[in-house]
All heavy atoms as an XYZ file, in Angstrom:
673
protein
N       6.475     16.415     -0.038
C       6.577     14.992      0.221
C       5.892     14.235     -0.915
O       4.793     14.592     -1.312
C       5.918     14.676      1.572
C       5.962     13.218      1.947
S       5.145     12.791      3.518
C       6.289     13.436      4.693
N       6.539     13.220     -1.432
C       5.971     12.446     -2.535
C       4.853     11.527     -2.038
O       4.740     11.258     -0.835
C       7.058     11.592     -3.195
O       7.441     10.539     -2.334
N       4.044     11.036     -2.939
C       2.980     10.105     -2.564
C       3.581      8.842     -1.945
O       3.060      8.324     -0.965
C       2.117      9.762     -3.780
C       1.077      8.692     -3.421
C      -0.006      8.563     -4.439
N      -0.935      9.662     -4.227
C      -1.649     10.222     -5.193
N      -1.542      9.806     -6.423
N      -2.469     11.211     -4.931
N       4.671      8.369     -2.493
C       5.336      7.192     -1.940
C       5.712      7.425     -0.476
O       5.498      6.563      0.390
C       6.574      6.865     -2.773
O       7.257      5.765     -2.237
N       6.249      8.583     -0.179
C       6.626      8.921      1.202
C       5.398      9.040      2.099
O       5.425      8.612      3.261
C       7.423     10.223      1.227
C       8.787     10.100      0.577
C       9.460     11.442      0.348
O       8.760     12.450      0.118
O      10.696     11.464      0.386
N       4.323      9.598      1.572
C       3.086      9.716      2.367
C       2.488      8.341      2.658
O       2.011      8.086      3.761
C       2.071     10.613      1.657
C       2.484     12.074      1.616
C       1.365     12.986      1.158
N       0.746     12.601     -0.094
C       1.114     13.033     -1.299
N       2.145     13.873     -1.423
N       0.469     12.640     -2.383
N       2.518      7.460      1.650
C       2.021      6.098      1.849
C       2.849      5.408      2.932
O       2.312      4.807      3.865
C       2.071      5.296      0.529
C       0.995      5.811     -0.434
C       1.890      3.797      0.793
C       1.106      5.254     -1.841
N       4.158      5.494      2.811
C       5.060      4.877      3.784
C       4.785      5.418      5.201
O       4.678      4.658      6.159
C       6.512      5.120      3.387
C       7.522      4.510      4.341
C       8.929      4.666      3.816
N       9.128      3.937      2.574
C       9.321      2.618      2.496
N       9.347      1.901      3.585
N       9.501      2.041      1.329
N       4.652      6.725      5.332
C       4.424      7.338      6.636
C       3.090      6.906      7.238
O       3.006      6.583      8.431
C       4.494      8.860      6.523
N       2.038      6.885      6.426
C       0.713      6.512      6.923
C       0.695      5.060      7.398
O       0.136      4.750      8.457
C      -0.338      6.733      5.839
N       1.307      4.174      6.630
C       1.311      2.764      7.005
C       2.206      2.510      8.215
O       1.859      1.704      9.085
C       1.732      1.896      5.821
C       0.766      1.906      4.631
C       1.332      1.094      3.477
C      -0.611      1.400      5.032
N       3.335      3.184      8.276
C       4.232      3.022      9.424
C       3.548      3.491     10.710
O       3.635      2.831     11.750
C       5.527      3.788      9.191
N       2.855      4.615     10.625
C       2.178      5.154     11.805
C       1.042      4.243     12.258
O       0.879      3.979     13.442
C       1.631      6.548     11.512
C       0.911      7.156     12.698
C       0.392      8.550     12.393
O       0.432      9.019     11.259
N      -0.098      9.223     13.403
N       0.269      3.733     11.325
C      -0.916      2.938     11.668
C      -0.573      1.524     12.124
O      -1.217      0.985     13.023
C      -1.840      2.887     10.449
C      -3.018      1.950     10.566
C      -4.254      2.658     11.050
N      -5.383      1.767     11.123
C      -6.415      1.782     10.291
N      -6.462      2.655      9.311
N      -7.401      0.952     10.443
N       0.449      0.900     11.502
C       0.675     -0.524     11.736
C       2.003     -0.871     12.418
O       2.191     -2.021     12.803
C       0.587     -1.288     10.417
C      -0.752     -1.180      9.757
C      -0.907     -0.429      8.611
C      -1.871     -1.802     10.292
C      -2.147     -0.311      7.991
C      -3.110     -1.693      9.699
C      -3.257     -0.945      8.542
N       2.939      0.038     12.535
C       4.275     -0.262     13.089
C       4.823     -1.556     12.486
O       5.107     -2.514     13.198
C       4.213     -0.368     14.613
O       3.789      0.838     15.186
N       4.979     -1.594     11.179
C       5.357     -2.843     10.512
C       6.802     -3.259     10.779
O       7.664     -2.424     11.057
C       5.165     -2.518      9.033
C       5.332     -1.044      8.945
C       4.814     -0.496     10.237
N       7.026     -4.564     10.674
C       8.385     -5.092     10.753
C       9.030     -5.092      9.373
O      10.244     -5.148      9.261
C       8.394     -6.516     11.332
O       7.565     -7.360     10.523
C       7.867     -6.512     12.765
N       8.226     -5.013      8.336
C       8.701     -4.898      6.957
C       7.715     -4.028      6.196
O       6.500     -4.190      6.339
C       8.786     -6.273      6.286
C       9.298     -6.259      4.848
C      10.229     -7.421      4.619
C       8.166     -6.304      3.857
N       8.230     -3.084      5.423
C       7.373     -2.224      4.615
C       8.103     -1.848      3.330
O       9.140     -1.192      3.372
C       6.993     -0.956      5.387
C       6.122      0.067      4.645
C       4.810     -0.552      4.173
C       5.858      1.277      5.524
N       7.572     -2.305      2.211
C       8.089     -1.941      0.893
C       6.979     -1.205      0.148
O       5.854     -1.693      0.072
C       8.484     -3.173      0.069
C       9.705     -3.888      0.603
O      10.608     -3.202      1.115
O       9.754     -5.120      0.505
N       7.308     -0.049     -0.387
C       6.371      0.736     -1.193
C       7.040      0.981     -2.532
O       8.096      1.608     -2.597
C       6.024      2.078     -0.508
C       5.091      2.901     -1.385
C       5.413      1.835      0.871
N       6.426      0.454     -3.603
C       7.024      0.539     -4.933
C       6.066      1.266     -5.870
O       4.900      0.870     -6.009
C       7.335     -0.875     -5.487
C       7.927     -0.786     -6.877
C       8.253     -1.627     -4.542
N       6.564      2.310     -6.508
C       5.787      3.044     -7.513
C       5.907      2.295     -8.830
O       6.978      2.221     -9.423
C       6.319      4.467     -7.647
C       5.493      5.330     -8.587
O       4.620      4.798     -9.299
O       5.730      6.549     -8.600
N       4.808      1.701     -9.283
C       4.785      0.947    -10.537
C       4.092      1.724    -11.649
O       3.707      1.155    -12.666
C       4.084     -0.396    -10.321
C       4.805     -1.304     -9.349
C       4.140     -2.659     -9.188
O       2.920     -2.779     -9.459
O       4.842     -3.601     -8.791
N       3.943      3.014    -11.475
C       3.206      3.837    -12.428
C       3.774      3.750    -13.836
O       3.015      3.755    -14.818
C       3.184      5.290    -11.960
O       2.589      5.386    -10.697
N       5.095      3.660    -13.947
C       5.726      3.604    -15.269
C       5.261      2.388    -16.068
O       5.263      2.406    -17.297
C       7.248      3.591    -15.122
C       7.779      2.371    -14.426
N       7.699      2.212    -13.056
C       8.355      1.262    -14.917
C       8.228      1.044    -12.737
N       8.631      0.440    -13.838
N       4.822      1.345    -15.396
C       4.346      0.139    -16.079
C       2.931      0.315    -16.630
O       2.449     -0.541    -17.361
C       4.366     -1.057    -15.121
C       5.743     -1.419    -14.627
C       5.715     -2.496    -13.563
O       4.656     -2.891    -13.086
N       6.886     -2.968    -13.195
N       2.281      1.395    -16.267
C       0.883      1.602    -16.640
C       0.678      2.828    -17.519
O      -0.452      3.277    -17.687
C       0.038      1.702    -15.369
C       0.127      0.485    -14.518
N      -0.651     -0.624    -14.737
C       0.948      0.184    -13.484
C      -0.328     -1.554    -13.853
N       0.643     -1.090    -13.083
N       1.749      3.364    -18.058
C       1.633      4.532    -18.934
C       0.656      4.231    -20.064
O       0.716      3.181    -20.693
C       2.997      4.904    -19.490
N      -0.281      5.137    -20.278
C      -1.276      4.959    -21.327
C      -2.499      4.182    -20.888
O      -3.462      4.081    -21.632
N      -2.502      3.644    -19.697
C      -3.644      2.876    -19.191
C      -4.550      3.782    -18.364
O      -4.182      4.897    -17.998
C      -3.172      1.719    -18.307
C      -2.364      0.705    -19.040
N      -1.799     -0.371    -18.430
C      -2.004      0.593    -20.341
C      -1.135     -1.098    -19.294
N      -1.237     -0.523    -20.467
N      -5.706      3.255    -18.002
C      -6.663      4.012    -17.193
C      -6.024      4.449    -15.885
O      -5.340      3.668    -15.232
C      -7.888      3.161    -16.908
N      -6.231      5.688    -15.527
C      -5.746      6.213    -14.259
C      -4.319      6.711    -14.278
O      -3.886      7.373    -13.341
N      -3.576      6.392    -15.323
C      -2.180      6.841    -15.398
C      -2.147      8.344    -15.668
O      -2.994      8.880    -16.375
C      -1.446      6.091    -16.499
N      -1.169      9.012    -15.077
C      -1.013     10.450    -15.266
C       0.441     10.757    -15.561
O       1.328     10.049    -15.088
C      -1.412     11.183    -13.989
C      -2.865     11.061    -13.675
C      -3.222     11.931    -12.497
N      -4.618     11.709    -12.166
C      -5.105     11.759    -10.960
N      -4.332     12.027     -9.936
N      -6.380     11.543    -10.749
N       0.695     11.819    -16.278
C       2.085     12.236    -16.470
C       2.723     12.483    -15.098
O       2.099     13.042    -14.217
C       1.974     13.536    -17.259
C       0.623     13.495    -17.900
C      -0.244     12.706    -16.962
N       3.929     12.026    -14.926
C       4.599     12.186    -13.640
C       4.399     11.022    -12.702
O       5.029     10.950    -11.660
N       3.503     10.102    -13.050
C       3.322      8.894    -12.253
C       2.638      9.107    -10.925
O       1.764      9.942    -10.787
N       3.061      8.319     -9.947
C       2.495      8.307     -8.603
C       1.012      7.972     -8.588
O       0.246      8.508     -7.792
C       2.782      9.611     -7.866
C       4.254      9.828     -7.607
C       4.531     10.779     -6.463
O       3.835     11.797     -6.339
O       5.450     10.472     -5.694
N       0.603      7.034     -9.447
C      -0.797      6.620     -9.504
C      -0.982      5.134     -9.219
O      -2.060      4.717     -8.813
C      -1.393      6.909    -10.892
O      -0.586      6.263    -11.887
C      -1.470      8.396    -11.168
N       0.041      4.329     -9.443
C      -0.033      2.872     -9.289
C       1.086      2.406     -8.351
O       2.261      2.596     -8.661
C       0.133      2.179    -10.645
C      -0.967      2.446    -11.608
N      -1.161      3.681    -12.200
C      -1.940      1.642    -12.088
C      -2.210      3.608    -13.015
N      -2.702      2.377    -12.959
N       0.698      1.796     -7.236
C       1.690      1.379     -6.241
C       1.485     -0.073     -5.839
O       0.377     -0.599     -5.883
C       1.601      2.245     -4.983
C       2.214      3.598     -5.155
C       1.491      4.637     -5.708
C       3.522      3.837     -4.787
C       2.047      5.889     -5.882
C       4.100      5.087     -4.955
C       3.360      6.112     -5.498
N       2.573     -0.683     -5.401
C       2.561     -2.010     -4.794
C       3.116     -1.845     -3.382
O       4.165     -1.240     -3.190
C       3.426     -2.996     -5.583
C       3.503     -4.380     -4.939
C       4.179     -5.377     -5.856
N       3.477     -5.497     -7.134
C       2.395     -6.262     -7.336
N       1.903     -6.970     -6.349
N       1.834     -6.310     -8.527
N       2.391     -2.408     -2.406
C       2.793     -2.336     -1.008
C       2.942     -3.753     -0.472
O       2.043     -4.586     -0.642
C       1.735     -1.575     -0.168
C       2.004     -1.718      1.320
C       1.678     -0.122     -0.571
N       4.078     -4.005      0.151
C       4.288     -5.252      0.887
C       4.513     -4.849      2.331
O       5.441     -4.090      2.630
C       5.480     -6.019      0.343
C       5.690     -7.331      1.072
C       6.727     -8.195      0.371
N       6.896     -9.410      1.117
C       8.058     -9.874      1.532
N       9.178     -9.248      1.212
N       8.128    -10.974      2.236
N       3.654     -5.354      3.214
C       3.707     -4.960      4.617
C       3.535     -6.185      5.509
O       2.673     -7.024      5.259
C       2.644     -3.868      4.920
C       2.726     -3.404      6.372
C       1.253     -4.318      4.544
C       1.888     -2.170      6.683
N       4.390     -6.275      6.501
C       4.302     -7.323      7.520
C       4.163     -6.611      8.856
O       5.013     -5.784      9.210
C       5.550     -8.231      7.507
C       5.463     -9.274      8.611
C       5.718     -8.904      6.149
N       3.075     -6.917      9.576
C       2.823     -6.235     10.838
C       2.048     -7.145     11.787
O       1.155     -7.887     11.346
C       2.026     -4.953     10.597
N       2.351     -7.072     13.073
C       1.609     -7.855     14.062
C       0.102     -7.577     14.034
O      -0.697     -8.456     14.354
C       2.218     -7.425     15.401
C       3.600     -6.966     15.063
C       3.466     -6.341     13.691
N      -0.284     -6.388     13.627
C      -1.706     -6.012     13.583
C      -2.522     -6.906     12.651
O      -3.743     -6.975     12.776
C      -1.847     -4.558     13.152
N      -1.861     -7.617     11.736
C      -2.575     -8.461     10.780
C      -2.783     -9.891     11.273
O      -3.459    -10.678     10.613
C      -1.840     -8.484      9.439
C      -1.761     -7.138      8.769
C      -0.569     -6.670      8.270
C      -2.882     -6.332      8.646
C      -0.481     -5.438      7.647
C      -2.816     -5.094      8.035
C      -1.609     -4.645      7.531
N      -2.219    -10.234     12.413
C      -2.352    -11.593     12.947
C      -3.826    -11.938     13.157
O      -4.587    -11.160     13.733
C      -1.589    -11.728     14.251
N      -4.223    -13.086     12.658
C      -5.586    -13.564     12.838
C      -6.619    -12.951     11.912
O      -7.791    -13.322     11.970
N      -6.217    -12.032     11.049
C      -7.164    -11.397     10.121
C      -7.143    -12.096      8.768
O      -6.104    -12.584      8.323
C      -6.809     -9.923      9.916
C      -6.886     -9.015     11.131
C      -6.483     -7.603     10.737
C      -8.273     -9.032     11.738
N      -8.284    -12.094      8.107
C      -8.362    -12.641      6.755
C      -7.647    -11.696      5.788
O      -7.380    -10.530      6.108
C      -9.816    -12.797      6.320
O     -10.407    -11.512      6.127
N      -7.378    -12.196      4.599
C      -6.752    -11.369      3.562
C      -7.606    -10.141      3.265
O      -7.092     -9.026      3.127
C      -6.552    -12.220      2.306
C      -5.907    -11.490      1.183
C      -5.701    -12.412     -0.001
N      -5.232    -11.669     -1.146
C      -5.360    -12.067     -2.382
N      -5.918    -13.216     -2.658
N      -4.910    -11.326     -3.361
N      -8.898    -10.340      3.188
C      -9.814     -9.227      2.896
C      -9.766     -8.184      4.014
O      -9.706     -6.981      3.757
C     -11.255     -9.742      2.672
C     -12.247     -8.591      2.599
C     -11.332    -10.584      1.410
N      -9.771     -8.626      5.257
C      -9.726     -7.695      6.389
C      -8.415     -6.908      6.394
O      -8.401     -5.709      6.688
C      -9.904     -8.448      7.699
N      -7.320     -7.571      6.061
C      -6.029     -6.882      5.991
C      -6.047     -5.807      4.919
O      -5.592     -4.684      5.134
C      -4.913     -7.892      5.707
C      -4.694     -8.848      6.831
C      -3.769     -9.968      6.433
N      -3.653    -10.920      7.538
C      -2.799    -11.904      7.575
N      -1.967    -12.113      6.575
N      -2.760    -12.717      8.612
N      -6.573     -6.150      3.753
C      -6.638     -5.192      2.651
C      -7.537     -4.019      3.015
O      -7.218     -2.864      2.689
C      -7.116     -5.878      1.379
C      -6.066     -6.735      0.749
N      -5.913     -6.840     -0.609
C      -5.109     -7.528      1.281
C      -4.908     -7.647     -0.888
N      -4.407     -8.088      0.257
N      -8.634     -4.297      3.684
C      -9.522     -3.209      4.114
C      -8.804     -2.250      5.045
O      -8.957     -1.030      4.934
C     -10.769     -3.772      4.798
C     -11.774     -4.334      3.850
C     -13.011     -4.808      4.568
N     -13.946     -5.372      3.617
C     -14.762     -6.371      3.868
N     -14.774     -6.931      5.072
N     -15.569     -6.823      2.951
N      -8.024     -2.792      5.980
C      -7.307     -1.930      6.916
C      -6.277     -1.062      6.194
O      -6.144      0.122      6.499
C      -6.636     -2.764      8.006
C      -7.616     -3.285      9.014
C      -6.932     -3.756     10.276
O      -5.731     -3.646     10.447
N      -7.729     -4.296     11.185
N      -5.563     -1.642      5.240
C      -4.587     -0.863      4.473
C      -5.303      0.217      3.664
O      -4.884      1.373      3.640
C      -3.728     -1.774      3.564
C      -2.885     -0.957      2.604
C      -2.847     -2.690      4.421
N      -6.393     -0.147      3.006
C      -7.154      0.835      2.229
C      -7.686      1.957      3.121
O      -7.679      3.125      2.718
C      -8.296      0.161      1.476
C      -7.812     -0.555      0.237
O      -6.931     -0.073     -0.466
N      -8.378     -1.720     -0.028
N      -8.136      1.635      4.326
C      -8.605      2.664      5.254
C      -7.465      3.599      5.655
O      -7.654      4.818      5.722
C      -9.220      2.032      6.499
C     -10.562      1.404      6.244
C     -11.073      0.604      7.434
O     -10.373      0.409      8.421
N     -12.297      0.121      7.316
N      -6.294      3.036      5.892
C      -5.139      3.850      6.273
C      -4.727      4.792      5.148
O      -4.158      5.860      5.403
C      -3.966      2.952      6.668
N      -5.022      4.404      3.916
C      -4.626      5.203      2.751
C      -5.813      5.890      2.076
O      -5.714      6.315      0.921
C      -3.878      4.319      1.747
C      -2.595      3.687      2.282
C      -1.966      2.796      1.232
C      -1.614      4.760      2.744
N      -6.911      6.030      2.783
C      -8.128      6.622      2.205
C      -7.874      7.998      1.611
O      -8.358      8.306      0.514
C      -9.235      6.688      3.259
N      -7.100      8.824      2.276
C      -6.836     10.182      1.759
C      -6.089     10.122      0.438
O      -6.371     10.911     -0.479
C      -6.049     10.995      2.781
N      -5.146      9.197      0.306
C      -4.398      9.060     -0.953
C      -5.306      8.530     -2.062
O      -5.216      8.983     -3.208
C      -3.185      8.146     -0.772
C      -2.117      8.710      0.123
C      -1.523     10.009     -0.390
O      -1.452     10.231     -1.612
O      -1.106     10.826      0.461
N      -6.165      7.590     -1.739
C      -7.090      7.050     -2.736
C      -8.038      8.136     -3.230
O      -8.349      8.220     -4.419
C      -7.856      5.858     -2.166
C      -6.994      4.609     -1.959
C      -7.670      3.639     -1.007
C      -6.686      3.943     -3.291
N      -8.467      8.998     -2.345
C      -9.353     10.101     -2.726
C      -8.618     11.174     -3.524
O      -9.226     11.913     -4.285
C      -9.981     10.726     -1.481
C     -10.969      9.811     -0.800
C     -11.470     10.362      0.528
O     -11.215     11.547      0.829
O     -12.101      9.587      1.264
N      -7.291     11.241     -3.351
C      -6.493     12.292     -3.985
C      -5.798     11.831     -5.265
O      -4.870     12.490     -5.727
C      -5.463     12.821     -3.002
N      -6.230     10.704     -5.847
C      -5.696     10.323     -7.141
C      -4.885      9.045     -7.197
O      -4.426      8.666     -8.280
N      -4.677      8.374     -6.070
C      -4.045      7.052     -6.119
C      -5.016      6.126     -6.830
O      -6.130      5.907     -6.353
C      -3.733      6.554     -4.710
C      -3.193      5.136     -4.574
C      -1.921      4.949     -5.387
C      -2.947      4.805     -3.116
N      -4.625      5.627     -7.995
C      -5.555      4.883     -8.845
C      -5.546      3.391     -8.558
O      -6.598      2.742     -8.591
C      -5.210      5.135    -10.322
C      -6.060      4.367    -11.272
N      -7.375      4.702    -11.520
C      -5.799      3.275    -12.017
C      -7.878      3.846    -12.391
N      -6.948      2.977    -12.705
N      -4.375      2.818     -8.319
C      -4.277      1.375     -8.132
C      -3.300      1.060     -7.009
O      -2.245      1.676     -6.899
C      -3.815      0.704     -9.424
N      -3.680      0.074     -6.201
C      -2.862     -0.311     -5.059
C      -2.868     -1.832     -4.950
O      -3.905     -2.432     -4.655
C      -3.428      0.316     -3.779
C      -2.686      0.049     -2.488
C      -1.277      0.641     -2.551
C      -3.454      0.632     -1.313
N      -1.732     -2.441     -5.218
C      -1.565     -3.884     -5.023
C      -1.033     -4.084     -3.613
O      -0.057     -3.451     -3.219
C      -0.597     -4.447     -6.052
N      -1.688     -4.950     -2.852
C      -1.343     -5.114     -1.438
C      -0.955     -6.557     -1.152
O      -1.686     -7.483     -1.502
C      -2.538     -4.745     -0.539
C      -2.991     -3.306     -0.797
C      -2.213     -4.973      0.937
C      -4.339     -2.970     -0.163
N       0.191     -6.708     -0.501
C       0.601     -7.984      0.080
C       0.761     -7.719      1.565
O       1.697     -7.013      1.963
C       1.925     -8.443     -0.521
C       1.882     -8.685     -2.015
C       3.257     -8.944     -2.588
O       4.053     -9.663     -1.938
O       3.554     -8.405     -3.662
N      -0.140     -8.230      2.382
C      -0.130     -7.966      3.817
C      -0.070     -9.275      4.573
O      -0.833    -10.198      4.288
C      -1.368     -7.181      4.215
N       0.834     -9.356      5.548
C       0.992    -10.572      6.336
C       1.355    -10.218      7.767
O       1.779     -9.098      8.063
C       2.101    -11.436      5.726
N       1.184    -11.194      8.636
C       1.645    -11.071     10.017
C       3.019    -11.716     10.104
O       3.346    -12.597      9.303
C       0.660    -11.769     10.967
N       3.860    -11.287     11.034
C       5.177    -11.901     11.185
C       5.070    -13.410     11.379
O       4.174    -13.896     12.061
C       5.740    -11.230     12.449
C       5.016     -9.928     12.532
C       3.639    -10.218     12.005
N       5.971    -14.135     10.728
C       6.001    -15.585     10.866
C       5.137    -16.346      9.888
O       5.206    -17.569      9.820
N       4.288    -15.653      9.140
C       3.453    -16.329      8.145
C       4.265    -16.626      6.897
O       5.252    -15.946      6.606
C       2.254    -15.462      7.772
C       1.256    -15.307      8.876
C       0.060    -14.467      8.478
O       0.092    -13.774      7.460
O      -0.914    -14.507      9.233
N       3.819    -17.603      6.142
C       4.463    -17.924      4.876
C       4.458    -16.693      3.991
O       3.444    -16.014      3.859
C       3.739    -19.073      4.185
N       5.594    -16.366      3.427
C       5.705    -15.203      2.564
C       5.994    -13.915      3.300
O       6.172    -12.884      2.683
N       5.995    -13.981      4.640
C       6.246    -12.760      5.423
C       7.725    -12.476      5.543
O       8.550    -13.293      5.459
C       5.631    -12.896      6.810
């Protein structure tokens, strides 16, 4: 299973999102810190889930980072997060 698939599975299980996009942006960071041959080091996640209702941006990011702690420990170098609750602007 690829890192992208593991990220998707972990977030789907934890948050039951109504929208989940996981994009591997590693190719944009070739030669930069944390980049590795073969990629799977830099990701962008867009997630919309009821679990984020009433939470601050920081709290949402913390929850996503906690859900992906194993990936972060295993070499995920960078994670851009866009997290919203359904019905919010940008959701």
